[in-house]
Kinemage of the C-alpha trace (Angstrom):
@kinemage 1
@onewidth
@group {chain A} dominant
@subgroup {mainchain}
@vectorlist {calphas} color= white
{ca met a 1} P 77.388 153.847 167.104
{ca thr a 2} L 75.333 157.120 167.371
{ca val a 3} L 72.054 157.560 168.857
{ca lys a 4} L 70.428 160.657 168.739
{ca gly a 5} L 66.855 161.694 170.222
{ca glu a 6} L 65.875 163.104 172.910
{ca asn a 7} L 65.710 162.896 177.630
{ca ile a 8} L 68.338 159.649 176.073
{ca arg a 9} L 69.712 158.199 179.397
{ca ile a 10} L 72.027 155.502 179.355
{ca asn a 11} L 71.814 152.947 181.802
{ca lys a 12} L 74.391 150.158 181.861
{ca leu a 13} L 77.671 150.659 180.568
{ca ser a 14} L 79.442 147.374 180.489
{ca ile a 15} L 83.359 147.220 179.051
{ca asp a 16} L 83.125 143.248 179.756
{ca thr a 17} L 80.049 141.927 178.154
{ca ser a 18} L 79.975 144.420 175.429
{ca glu a 19} L 75.688 145.989 176.242
{ca val a 20} L 74.925 148.594 176.219
{ca ile a 21} L 70.821 149.767 177.837
{ca val a 22} L 70.289 153.521 176.586
{ca glu a 23} L 66.558 154.288 177.546
{ca gly a 24} L 64.836 157.284 175.939
{ca asn a 25} L 62.683 158.758 173.068
{ca ile a 26} L 65.513 157.356 170.439
{ca ser a 27} L 64.697 158.892 166.713
{ca ser a 28} L 67.871 157.365 165.199
{ca leu a 29} L 70.738 154.467 165.670
{ca ser a 30} L 73.197 154.064 163.702
{ca tyr a 31} L 76.292 152.368 163.181
{ca ser a 32} L 79.416 152.550 161.449
{ca asp a 33} L 82.383 150.060 161.429
{ca lys a 34} L 84.564 151.635 158.789
{ca glu a 35} L 88.382 150.681 159.749
{ca thr a 36} L 89.619 154.779 160.101
{ca glu a 37} L 86.835 155.267 162.484
{ca lys a 38} L 88.828 152.528 164.515
{ca thr a 39} L 92.084 153.789 164.560
{ca lys a 40} L 90.888 157.399 165.280
{ca gly a 41} L 90.253 156.721 168.669
{ca asn a 42} L 86.663 157.386 169.267
{ca phe a 43} L 84.773 156.680 172.643
{ca met a 44} L 83.639 153.609 171.456
{ca ser a 45} L 86.874 152.460 169.907
{ca lys a 46} L 88.613 152.603 172.810
{ca ile a 47} L 85.668 150.379 174.723
{ca phe a 48} L 84.565 147.648 172.620
{ca lys a 49} L 88.409 146.196 171.359
């Protein structure tokens, strides 16, 4: 998941419930479920297995 904008803050990040609360001026939100990205070991794939 990619969040772009200004003054972005992560207020909650729960690995147990896979919940993320983001606040700020969000201008773009995108999600990719490509198998190649999951195998790269990126941050989000490690958190939300």
